[in-house]
C-alpha positions as CSV (number, residue, x, y, z in Angstrom):
1,M,28.6,3.2,1.1
2,T,25.4,4.8,2.3
3,E,22.5,4.7,-0.1
4,Q,21.0,8.1,-1.1
5,R,17.6,8.7,0.4
6,P,14.7,9.8,-1.8
7,L,13.8,13.4,-0.8
8,H,10.7,13.7,-3.0
9,P,7.4,12.6,-1.3
10,R,6.3,11.0,-4.6
11,P,9.4,9.1,-5.8
12,Q,7.6,7.6,-8.8
13,M,7.1,11.0,-10.4
14,T,9.5,13.7,-9.4
15,R,10.4,17.2,-10.7
16,E,13.7,19.0,-9.8
17,R,11.9,21.9,-8.3
18,W,9.5,21.4,-5.4
19,I,8.9,23.1,-2.0
20,D,8.5,21.1,1.2
21,M,5.5,22.4,3.1
22,N,5.9,20.1,6.1
23,G,6.7,21.7,9.5
24,Q,4.8,24.1,11.8
25,W,1.2,25.0,10.9
26,G,-1.4,26.8,13.0
27,F,-4.0,24.3,14.3
28,C,-7.3,24.1,16.2
29,F,-10.1,21.7,16.9
30,D,-13.6,22.4,15.8
31,D,-15.7,20.1,18.0
32,E,-18.8,22.2,17.6
33,N,-18.5,22.5,13.9
34,R,-18.5,26.3,13.9
35,G,-15.6,26.9,11.5
36,L,-17.5,27.0,8.2
37,K,-20.2,29.3,9.6
38,E,-17.7,31.6,11.2
39,L,-15.4,31.7,8.1
40,W,-12.3,30.3,9.8
41,Q,-10.7,30.0,6.4
42,T,-10.3,33.8,6.5
43,R,-9.2,34.2,10.1
44,I,-6.0,33.9,12.1
45,D,-7.3,34.3,15.7
46,V,-8.8,30.8,16.0
47,F,-5.5,29.1,15.3
48,E,-4.1,29.3,18.8
49,T,-1.7,26.4,18.8
50,E,0.8,24.8,16.5
51,I,1.1,21.3,15.0
52,T,4.0,19.7,13.2
53,V,2.8,18.5,9.8
54,P,2.5,15.7,8.6
55,F,2.1,14.1,12.1
56,P,-1.6,13.6,13.1
57,P,-2.9,15.4,16.2
58,E,-3.4,12.1,18.0
59,S,0.4,11.5,17.9
60,R,3.0,12.8,20.3
61,A,5.3,13.9,17.5
62,S,2.7,16.4,16.3
63,G,3.0,18.4,19.5
64,I,-0.7,17.9,20.2
65,G,-1.0,14.3,21.4
66,D,-4.7,14.4,22.0
67,T,-6.4,10.9,21.4
68,G,-9.9,12.0,22.2
69,F,-12.8,12.4,19.7
70,H,-12.3,15.5,17.6
71,P,-14.1,15.0,14.3
72,I,-13.1,18.3,12.7
73,V,-9.7,19.9,12.7
74,W,-8.3,23.0,11.0
75,Y,-4.8,23.9,9.8
76,R,-3.3,27.2,8.7
77,R,0.1,27.9,7.0
78,A,1.4,31.3,5.8
79,F,4.2,31.3,3.2
80,T,5.8,33.3,0.5
81,L,6.8,32.3,-3.1
82,D,9.8,33.4,-5.0
83,P,8.4,35.3,-8.0
84,A,11.0,33.5,-10.2
85,I,9.1,30.2,-10.0
86,R,5.7,31.7,-10.9
87,E,6.1,31.8,-14.6
88,G,3.6,28.9,-15.2
89,R,1.3,27.3,-12.7
90,I,1.6,26.4,-9.1
91,L,0.3,23.0,-7.8
92,L,-0.3,22.2,-4.1
93,H,-0.1,18.5,-3.3
94,F,-1.3,16.5,-0.3
95,G,-0.1,13.0,0.2
96,A,-3.1,12.1,2.3
97,V,-5.6,13.8,4.6
98,D,-8.0,11.6,6.7
99,Y,-10.8,11.7,5.8
100,R,-12.6,14.5,4.1
101,A,-10.6,17.7,3.2
102,Q,-11.4,21.2,2.0
103,V,-8.5,23.5,1.1
104,W,-8.5,27.3,0.8
105,V,-5.7,29.5,-0.5
106,N,-6.1,33.2,0.5
107,G,-9.7,32.5,1.3
108,Q,-10.5,30.9,-2.0
109,L,-11.7,27.3,-2.1
110,V,-9.2,25.4,-4.3
111,A,-9.8,21.7,-3.5
112,A,-12.2,19.3,-1.9
113,H,-11.3,15.6,-1.5
114,E,-12.8,12.6,0.2
115,G,-10.7,9.5,1.0
116,G,-8.2,9.3,3.9
117,H,-5.4,7.3,2.2
118,T,-5.0,8.8,-1.3
119,P,-3.4,11.9,-2.7
120,F,-4.9,15.0,-4.2
121,C,-3.7,18.1,-5.9
122,A,-4.9,21.7,-6.4
123,D,-3.9,24.2,-9.0
124,I,-3.7,27.3,-6.8
125,T,-2.3,29.7,-9.4
126,T,-5.3,32.0,-9.7
127,A,-5.8,32.1,-5.9
128,L,-2.3,33.5,-5.2
129,H,-1.6,37.1,-4.4
130,A,0.8,38.9,-6.7
131,G,4.5,39.3,-6.2
132,D,6.1,38.4,-3.0
133,E,3.0,39.0,-0.8
134,E,2.2,36.5,2.0
135,Q,0.1,33.5,0.9
136,V,-2.1,31.5,3.3
137,I,-3.2,27.9,3.1
138,V,-6.1,26.7,5.3
139,V,-7.2,23.1,5.5
140,R,-10.4,21.8,7.1
141,A,-10.4,18.0,7.7
142,E,-13.4,16.1,8.8
143,D,-12.9,12.5,10.2
144,S,-15.9,11.1,12.1
145,P,-14.5,8.6,14.7
146,T,-17.6,6.5,14.7
147,D,-18.7,6.5,11.0
148,L,-18.2,2.9,10.0
149,S,-18.9,3.6,6.4
150,Q,-15.6,5.3,6.1
151,P,-12.7,3.1,5.0
152,R,-10.7,3.2,8.2
153,G,-8.7,0.0,8.6
154,K,-7.3,-0.5,12.1
155,Q,-8.4,3.0,13.3
156,F,-10.7,2.2,16.2
157,W,-14.2,3.7,16.5
158,E,-14.0,3.7,20.3
159,E,-12.0,6.2,22.2
160,K,-9.4,3.8,23.7
161,A,-7.3,1.4,21.6
162,R,-7.7,-2.2,22.5
163,D,-7.2,-5.7,21.1
164,I,-6.4,-5.4,17.4
165,W,-7.6,-1.8,17.1
166,Y,-5.4,1.3,17.2
167,T,-5.6,5.0,17.9
168,R,-7.1,7.0,15.1
169,T,-5.2,9.2,12.6
170,T,-7.0,12.5,11.8
171,G,-6.2,15.1,9.3
172,I,-2.9,15.6,7.4
173,W,-0.7,12.5,7.8
174,Q,1.4,12.4,4.7
175,P,3.6,15.1,3.2
176,V,2.4,18.5,1.8
177,W,4.4,20.1,-1.0
178,I,4.2,22.8,-3.7
179,E,5.4,22.3,-7.3
180,P,5.8,24.9,-10.0
181,V,4.9,23.6,-13.5
182,P,4.4,25.1,-17.0
183,D,1.0,26.0,-18.4
184,T,0.9,22.6,-20.1
185,Y,2.5,19.8,-18.1
186,I,2.9,16.1,-17.6
187,N,0.1,15.0,-15.3
188,R,0.5,11.2,-15.2
189,V,3.1,8.6,-16.3
190,R,2.2,4.9,-16.4
191,W,4.6,2.0,-17.1
192,T,3.5,-1.6,-18.0
193,P,6.2,-4.2,-18.4
194,L,5.4,-6.5,-21.4
195,L,8.3,-8.9,-21.2
196,E,6.6,-11.6,-23.2
197,R,6.7,-9.2,-26.1
198,G,10.1,-7.6,-25.2
199,Q,8.4,-4.3,-24.7
200,V,7.3,-1.7,-22.1
201,G,3.9,0.0,-22.3
202,V,4.2,3.8,-21.9
203,H,1.1,5.8,-21.1
204,I,1.6,9.6,-20.6
205,R,-1.2,12.1,-19.9
206,L,-1.0,15.9,-19.9
207,N,-3.1,18.3,-17.9
208,Q,-4.7,19.7,-21.1
209,K,-4.6,19.2,-24.8
210,P,-1.1,20.0,-26.3
211,R,-0.4,22.8,-28.6
212,A,0.7,22.1,-32.2
213,G,4.3,21.1,-32.4
214,M,4.6,19.7,-28.9
215,R,6.3,16.3,-28.5
216,I,7.3,13.8,-25.8
217,H,10.8,12.4,-25.4
218,V,11.2,9.2,-23.4
219,R,14.6,8.0,-22.3
220,L,15.0,4.7,-20.4
221,S,18.4,3.6,-19.0
222,L,19.5,0.5,-17.1
223,H,22.7,0.5,-15.1
224,G,23.7,3.7,-17.0
225,V,23.1,2.1,-20.4
226,T,20.4,3.8,-22.6
227,I,17.9,1.2,-23.7
228,V,15.1,3.5,-25.1
229,D,15.6,7.0,-26.6
230,D,12.5,7.9,-28.5
231,T,10.6,11.1,-29.4
232,Y,6.9,11.1,-30.2
233,A,4.8,13.9,-31.8
234,L,1.7,14.8,-29.8
235,N,-1.8,14.9,-31.4
236,P,-3.2,18.4,-30.6
237,G,-6.6,16.8,-30.2
238,R,-5.5,14.3,-27.5
239,M,-4.2,14.7,-23.9
240,E,-2.7,11.2,-23.9
241,L,0.1,9.4,-25.5
242,Q,0.2,5.5,-25.5
243,R,3.1,3.5,-27.0
244,N,4.7,0.1,-26.6
245,V,8.4,0.6,-26.8
246,S,11.0,-2.1,-27.7
247,L,13.4,-3.4,-25.1
248,E,15.7,-4.9,-27.8
249,A,18.7,-3.2,-26.2
250,T,18.4,-5.5,-23.1
251,Q,18.7,-8.7,-25.1
252,Q,22.5,-8.6,-25.0
253,M,22.5,-8.0,-21.2
254,N,22.8,-10.6,-18.5
255,W,19.2,-11.4,-17.6
256,R,20.0,-11.0,-13.9
257,K,20.9,-7.4,-14.5
258,V,17.7,-6.8,-16.3
259,I,14.7,-8.3,-14.4
260,W,13.3,-7.1,-11.1
261,S,13.1,-9.7,-8.3
262,P,13.9,-9.8,-4.6
263,D,17.3,-11.2,-5.4
264,Y,17.9,-8.8,-8.3
265,P,15.9,-5.6,-7.7
266,N,17.0,-3.9,-11.0
267,L,15.2,-0.7,-11.7
268,V,15.1,1.1,-15.1
269,D,15.6,4.9,-14.7
270,A,13.1,6.9,-16.8
271,V,13.1,10.6,-17.9
272,V,10.1,11.9,-19.7
273,T,10.4,15.4,-21.2
274,L,7.8,17.6,-22.8
275,Y,9.1,19.8,-25.6
276,E,7.5,22.8,-27.4
277,G,9.7,23.4,-30.4
278,D,13.2,23.0,-29.3
279,Q,12.5,24.0,-25.7
280,A,12.1,21.5,-22.9
281,I,9.2,22.9,-20.8
282,D,8.5,20.0,-18.4
283,E,10.5,17.0,-17.2
284,I,9.6,14.1,-15.0
285,N,12.0,11.6,-13.5
286,S,10.5,8.1,-12.8
287,Y,11.5,4.5,-12.8
288,L,10.1,1.0,-13.5
289,G,10.9,-2.6,-12.9
290,L,10.9,-5.3,-15.6
291,R,9.0,-8.2,-14.2
292,T,5.9,-10.3,-14.6
293,V,3.7,-11.8,-11.9
294,G,0.8,-14.2,-12.2
295,I,-0.7,-17.5,-11.1
296,E,0.1,-20.9,-12.8
297,G,-0.1,-24.5,-11.7
298,G,-1.1,-23.6,-8.2
299,F,1.8,-21.3,-7.6
300,F,2.6,-17.7,-7.6
301,M,4.8,-17.0,-10.6
302,L,7.5,-14.3,-10.7
303,N,9.2,-13.8,-14.1
304,G,7.8,-17.1,-15.3
305,S,9.1,-19.1,-12.3
306,P,7.3,-20.6,-9.3
307,T,8.1,-18.5,-6.3
308,Y,7.3,-19.4,-2.7
309,L,6.1,-16.3,-0.8
310,R,7.5,-15.7,2.6
311,L,5.7,-12.6,3.8
312,V,5.4,-10.8,7.1
313,L,2.3,-8.7,8.1
314,E,3.1,-4.9,8.2
315,Q,0.7,-2.7,10.2
316,G,2.8,0.4,9.6
317,Y,2.3,2.1,12.9
318,W,4.8,3.9,15.2
319,D,4.2,4.7,18.9
320,D,5.0,8.4,18.6
321,T,3.7,9.1,15.1
322,N,0.8,6.6,14.5
323,L,0.3,5.9,10.7
324,T,2.9,8.5,9.7
325,P,6.5,7.3,9.7
326,P,8.9,9.2,11.9
327,S,11.1,10.0,8.9
328,P,11.8,8.7,5.3
329,D,14.9,7.1,6.9
330,A,12.6,5.1,9.2
331,L,10.9,3.6,6.1
332,Y,14.3,2.7,4.6
333,E,15.3,0.9,7.9
334,E,12.0,-0.9,8.0
335,V,12.4,-2.4,4.6
336,K,16.0,-3.4,5.4
337,L,14.8,-5.2,8.5
338,I,12.2,-7.1,6.5
339,K,15.0,-8.4,4.3
340,A,17.3,-9.1,7.3
341,L,14.6,-11.3,8.8
342,G,14.6,-13.5,5.7
343,F,11.2,-12.5,4.2
344,N,10.9,-11.9,0.5
345,G,7.7,-9.9,0.8
346,V,5.4,-8.0,3.0
347,R,1.6,-7.8,3.3
348,I,0.6,-4.2,4.0
349,H,-2.3,-4.6,6.4
350,Q,-5.4,-2.4,6.5
351,K,-3.7,0.8,5.3
352,V,-2.4,2.3,2.1
353,E,1.3,2.6,2.6
354,N,3.4,5.6,2.1
355,P,4.9,5.9,-1.4
356,Q,8.4,6.2,0.0
357,F,8.0,2.8,1.7
358,L,7.0,1.4,-1.6
359,Y,10.1,3.1,-3.2
360,W,12.4,1.2,-0.8
361,C,10.6,-2.0,-1.5
362,D,11.2,-1.4,-5.2
363,R,14.8,-0.4,-4.6
364,L,15.8,-3.1,-2.1
365,G,13.7,-6.0,-3.5
366,V,10.7,-6.7,-1.2
367,M,7.5,-8.0,-2.8
368,V,4.3,-6.2,-1.6
369,W,0.7,-7.2,-1.2
370,G,-1.3,-3.9,-1.5
371,E,-4.4,-3.8,0.6
372,M,-7.2,-1.4,1.2
373,A,-8.3,-0.1,4.6
374,S,-11.7,-1.6,5.3
375,A,-14.9,0.1,6.1
376,F,-17.0,-1.8,8.7
377,S,-20.6,-1.3,7.5
378,F,-22.3,-2.4,4.3
379,S,-24.4,0.3,2.7
380,T,-24.8,2.2,-0.5
381,E,-22.6,5.0,1.0
382,A,-19.9,2.6,2.1
383,I,-19.8,1.0,-1.3
384,Q,-19.4,4.3,-3.1
385,R,-16.8,5.6,-0.7
386,F,-14.7,2.4,-0.7
387,T,-14.9,2.0,-4.5
388,R,-13.9,5.6,-5.3
389,E,-10.9,5.5,-2.9
390,W,-9.8,2.0,-4.1
391,I,-9.7,3.3,-7.7
392,E,-7.4,6.1,-6.5
393,V,-5.1,3.6,-4.8
394,L,-4.8,1.5,-7.9
395,E,-3.9,4.6,-9.9
396,R,-1.4,5.9,-7.4
397,D,0.5,2.6,-7.0
398,Y,0.3,1.0,-10.4
399,N,3.9,1.7,-11.3
400,H,5.6,0.1,-8.3
401,P,7.2,-3.2,-9.4
402,S,7.3,-4.4,-5.8
403,I,3.5,-4.6,-5.7
404,I,2.6,-8.1,-6.8
405,C,-1.0,-8.6,-5.6
406,W,-4.1,-6.5,-4.7
407,V,-6.4,-7.2,-1.7
408,P,-9.5,-5.1,-1.6
409,F,-11.2,-7.0,1.3
410,N,-9.9,-8.7,4.4
411,E,-11.8,-11.2,6.6
412,S,-15.2,-10.0,5.4
413,W,-14.7,-6.6,7.1
414,G,-17.3,-4.4,5.5
415,V,-19.3,-7.4,4.2
416,P,-20.2,-9.1,7.5
417,N,-23.0,-11.2,5.9
418,L,-21.1,-12.4,2.9
419,A,-22.3,-16.0,3.2
420,T,-26.0,-15.2,3.3
421,D,-26.4,-11.8,1.5
422,P,-26.2,-12.0,-2.4
423,A,-25.7,-8.2,-2.5
424,Q,-22.5,-8.5,-0.5
425,R,-21.2,-11.4,-2.6
426,H,-21.9,-9.3,-5.8
427,Y,-19.9,-6.4,-4.2
428,V,-16.8,-8.5,-3.5
429,R,-17.0,-10.0,-7.0
430,A,-17.5,-6.6,-8.5
431,L,-14.4,-5.2,-6.7
432,Y,-12.4,-8.2,-7.8
433,H,-13.3,-7.7,-11.4
434,L,-13.0,-4.0,-11.3
435,T,-9.5,-4.4,-9.9
436,H,-8.6,-6.7,-12.8
437,A,-10.1,-4.3,-15.3
438,L,-8.0,-1.4,-14.0
439,D,-4.9,-3.5,-13.6
440,S,-4.7,-6.7,-15.6
441,T,-1.1,-7.3,-14.7
442,R,-1.5,-8.5,-11.0
443,P,-3.4,-11.3,-9.2
444,V,-6.3,-10.2,-7.0
445,I,-7.7,-11.7,-3.8
446,G,-11.4,-10.9,-3.5
447,N,-11.6,-11.4,0.3
448,D,-8.6,-12.6,2.1
449,G,-8.7,-15.1,5.0
450,W,-12.0,-16.9,4.5
451,E,-15.4,-16.8,2.7
452,H,-13.8,-16.8,-0.7
453,T,-16.2,-16.3,-3.6
454,V,-13.7,-15.3,-6.2
455,T,-9.9,-15.1,-5.9
456,D,-6.6,-15.7,-7.6
457,V,-5.0,-16.9,-4.3
458,L,-6.8,-19.0,-1.7
459,G,-5.6,-17.2,1.4
460,I,-6.4,-18.8,4.8
461,H,-6.0,-17.1,8.2
462,D,-5.1,-19.8,10.8
463,Y,-3.6,-18.9,14.1
464,A,-2.8,-22.4,15.4
465,I,0.4,-22.1,17.2
466,E,1.2,-25.8,17.7
467,A,3.3,-27.2,14.9
468,E,1.4,-30.5,15.1
469,S,-1.9,-28.8,14.4
470,L,-0.5,-27.2,11.3
471,R,0.8,-30.5,10.1
472,E,-2.5,-32.1,10.6
473,R,-4.3,-29.4,8.6
474,Y,-1.8,-28.8,5.8
475,G,0.7,-31.7,5.9
476,T,-0.9,-33.6,3.0
477,Q,-3.2,-32.9,0.0
478,E,-5.9,-34.9,1.7
479,A,-5.5,-32.9,4.9
480,V,-5.7,-29.6,3.0
481,A,-8.8,-30.8,1.2
482,Q,-10.5,-31.6,4.5
483,T,-9.4,-28.3,6.0
484,L,-10.8,-26.3,3.1
485,A,-14.1,-28.3,3.3
486,A,-14.7,-28.4,7.0
487,R,-12.6,-25.9,8.9
488,R,-14.4,-22.7,9.9
489,P,-12.0,-20.0,11.3
490,Q,-13.9,-17.4,13.3
491,F,-17.0,-19.6,12.5
492,R,-16.6,-18.7,8.8
493,A,-16.4,-21.1,5.9
494,I,-13.1,-20.8,4.0
495,I,-14.8,-21.2,0.6
496,L,-18.3,-20.0,-0.4
497,S,-18.2,-21.0,-4.1
498,E,-16.8,-23.9,-6.1
499,E,-14.9,-21.7,-8.6
500,A,-13.0,-19.9,-5.8
501,A,-10.8,-23.0,-5.2
502,K,-10.0,-24.1,-8.7
503,G,-6.3,-23.6,-9.6
504,A,-5.6,-21.0,-7.0
505,P,-2.4,-21.3,-4.9
506,I,-3.2,-22.1,-1.3
507,M,-1.4,-19.9,1.3
508,L,-1.5,-19.2,5.0
509,T,-1.9,-15.4,4.6
510,E,-2.1,-14.9,8.3
511,C,-0.5,-17.2,10.9
512,G,1.6,-17.0,14.0
513,G,0.7,-14.1,16.3
514,L,3.0,-15.2,19.1
515,A,2.9,-12.6,21.9
516,Y,6.0,-11.8,24.0
517,Q,5.7,-8.7,26.0
518,P,8.9,-8.2,28.1
519,D,7.2,-5.5,30.2
520,P,4.4,-7.3,32.2
521,G,3.0,-4.0,33.3
522,K,1.9,-3.1,29.8
523,P,-1.4,-4.2,28.3
524,W,-1.0,-6.8,25.6
525,F,-2.8,-8.8,22.9
526,G,-1.7,-11.8,20.9
527,Y,-2.9,-15.1,19.5
528,G,-0.5,-17.2,21.6
529,I,1.6,-16.3,24.7
530,V,5.3,-17.0,25.2
531,R,7.3,-16.3,28.3
532,D,10.6,-15.2,26.9
533,S,12.6,-14.8,23.7
534,G,13.8,-18.4,23.8
535,E,10.3,-19.8,23.8
536,L,9.4,-17.4,21.1
537,L,12.2,-18.6,18.8
538,E,11.5,-22.2,19.6
539,L,7.8,-22.0,18.8
540,Y,8.4,-19.9,15.7
541,E,10.9,-22.3,14.3
542,A,8.5,-25.3,14.9
543,M,5.6,-23.4,13.3
544,I,7.6,-22.3,10.2
545,N,9.1,-25.8,9.8
546,A,5.6,-27.3,9.8
547,I,4.4,-24.8,7.1
548,L,7.4,-25.3,4.9
549,A,7.0,-29.1,5.2
550,S,3.6,-28.9,3.5
551,P,3.6,-30.1,-0.1
552,V,0.5,-28.0,-0.8
553,L,1.0,-24.5,0.7
554,A,2.5,-22.1,-1.8
555,G,3.4,-19.4,0.8
556,F,2.8,-17.9,4.2
557,C,2.5,-14.5,5.9
558,Y,3.5,-14.3,9.6
559,T,1.7,-12.0,12.0
560,Q,3.5,-9.7,12.5
561,L,6.6,-7.5,11.9
562,T,6.3,-5.2,14.9
563,D,4.4,-4.7,18.1
564,V,1.7,-2.0,17.8
565,M,0.4,-0.3,20.9
566,Q,-1.2,-3.2,22.9
567,E,-0.5,-5.8,20.3
568,A,2.6,-7.7,21.5
569,N,2.9,-10.3,18.7
570,G,5.7,-8.6,16.7
571,L,9.0,-10.2,15.8
572,L,10.3,-6.7,16.6
573,T,9.2,-4.3,19.4
574,A,7.3,-1.1,18.6
575,D,10.7,0.6,18.6
576,R,12.0,-1.9,15.9
577,V,14.2,-3.8,18.3
578,P,14.4,-7.6,17.5
579,K,13.0,-9.8,20.2
580,V,15.1,-12.7,19.0
581,S,18.2,-13.2,16.8
582,L,17.8,-11.7,13.3
583,E,20.4,-14.3,12.0
584,R,18.4,-17.2,13.4
585,L,15.1,-15.9,12.0
586,Y,16.7,-15.4,8.6
587,E,18.0,-18.9,8.6
588,I,14.6,-20.3,9.6
589,N,12.6,-18.2,7.0
590,R,14.9,-19.1,4.2
591,R,14.6,-22.9,4.5
592,A,13.4,-24.8,1.5
593,S,9.7,-25.5,1.0
594,K,8.5,-29.0,0.2
595,A,5.9,-27.5,-2.2
596,L,8.3,-26.2,-4.8
597,P,9.6,-29.3,-6.5
598,G,7.9,-29.8,-9.8
599,E,6.6,-33.3,-9.1
600,V,4.2,-32.0,-6.3
601,L,2.6,-29.2,-8.4
602,T,-0.5,-31.4,-9.1
603,H,-1.2,-31.8,-5.4
604,I,-2.7,-28.3,-5.2
605,H,-5.2,-29.1,-8.0
606,Q,-6.0,-32.4,-6.5
607,A,-6.7,-30.9,-3.1
608,A,-9.0,-28.3,-4.6
609,D,-10.8,-30.8,-6.7
610,A,-11.4,-33.1,-3.7
611,I,-13.4,-30.5,-1.7
612,T,-16.9,-31.5,-0.8
613,F,-19.3,-28.6,0.1
614,G,-21.9,-28.7,2.8
615,D,-24.8,-29.1,0.4
616,G,-23.2,-32.1,-1.3
617,R,-21.6,-30.3,-4.3
618,Q,-18.1,-31.4,-5.2
């Protein structure tokens, strides 16, 4: 039986009525920055070509395919609205526009947003023409290719992609849609599993203060069985409703049919309805997963049990579409492939992933490490930009049960002098604590890879490809203690402060990188070269066996899932074709880890306690 694909671009918060605005738009470059002065938002003559939204102009799928430097682009879309849907308000949604966007409707500025990876919305009701007249949306997107204070991730600041850097994504790159809503509507729904109390936290926010007599109805169901059916009166003085609702109805159910995990990805269906009197005026469909995550005894804990993390690095690029997936189906197939390879999780790397990808991770059972796209300079402007956007990421993705960890920084990108600059260390600590303040339910890694100052997981990036080297570094608690104290990947210390090592699980959060490029005529990059698929499988098996044999390591993340442009170190090609047998990779990845038996749990603490720092501290 084929699973039904989610059609809504925001699967965590859907309404029955919405209008897809993807497709053909007018398009033009503005290399001389003339558009604002010449009022292009009111003109049609400058839009001489077409682009297929939401594919970025650098991509072939957009119909443009221009990878040169074009810091400013403009879009135009004419449309009509059925008068029957205009009884309340009309919202215009953008999934993401990279990097700074201005939006006009019928020549009236309705939105301005900065941040290339997060959504924004405009109430365009008052800008619309009456009746069935033509309406016009114009978008100006500004994305400086060389501004390193912008959070940009793997998008290269040079014109040609090379090494680990990829072609840029400019302008609209996630879906655009229109949504009719009533005058007072549900603006946000937030779910917090509180399994230790047998409850779920419900936080609902309206767009404005409710009128007297308004109330909220919440219905939760699991496998078709209603587990919550409650109605709450709204306080006319408050836009928010917060309640902890009981999950008593689940106590008689088989636990495996209640909790969310990779093996049992159960999801609770949720319907939130806003009533005025006896009339339902707005309704949201959502979902949640009942699970807990945390750190205890040197392990990652899922639902109170130690869980070994077997992750794969996901860059989330496609040859023809760049950061944008070719289709929602492509995201579904991607998640299925991750499961078929034997991984129980994925580390999203240097991008904020499409909500439909996260939906399929929720639905199919793949744990996700959510990461922010890095900026590459340290300045007041970079701090402000990064922090504002990161807060929006945490808000957008809070409800996804698949997300089990947050990673604001990676490999000291954006904080290049972390070891010597107190301001940069304060910045990393501040983002770590800010993340915990906004989401107290998930572990946080302050700076993954090395130079840890504060972290819940001690992630190490180690691209040794010889199994013997991995055994020497991680094969015993004494070896790990020496590695943490003395090893300096990329000439960086792994740990910068004593407290960073205490009690944190130790994981290889980047490893592997074996490059096999069947076409010798193509440029390639990797951390180790193999000649054919047989050698790739042989080295991969030896490497994973060495990692699983460590009594100390609590998980790993292999680099990487797919080839990307010149990077040839994927287990799959850029077209998602396996380079080696999926069945063999699944069998290798699912082998038991020596670290999981209870009698070796103390080894992690002993390894951390035995670290001696360069200045003699212990």
